[in-house]
C-alpha positions, 0 to 999 in steps of 0.5 A: 469859298470865293466871295460873290460880287454883282456886276454894277451894269447887269447886276449878274453875280458871280464869283469871278473877275470879269461878268460872264455875261457883260464882259464888265469888270465893274463889280461890287460887295456891295449889293442887295437881295438876290433873285434867280432867273430860270426862264429869261421869258418869265414875268419875274425876268421881264420885269426885271428888265424894266428896271435893269434892260441888261439884266436877266438876258441869261438864266442865273443869280442877280442882284436887285440892288448894287452900289 
């Protein structure tokens, strides 16, 4: 099974070598907590964007904290 890594810029969780959301190659294995965004206009998605402006622009899995 491929390991999941989180993008340090938008916090999107992916198994690829490049973030499919922002295109960054700066991915980390060291991430904590997870939120799944289905609707990018939901209150949770908007709250996530308050602390991480690049996050929750497309549906998917996002890390809350990335080191």
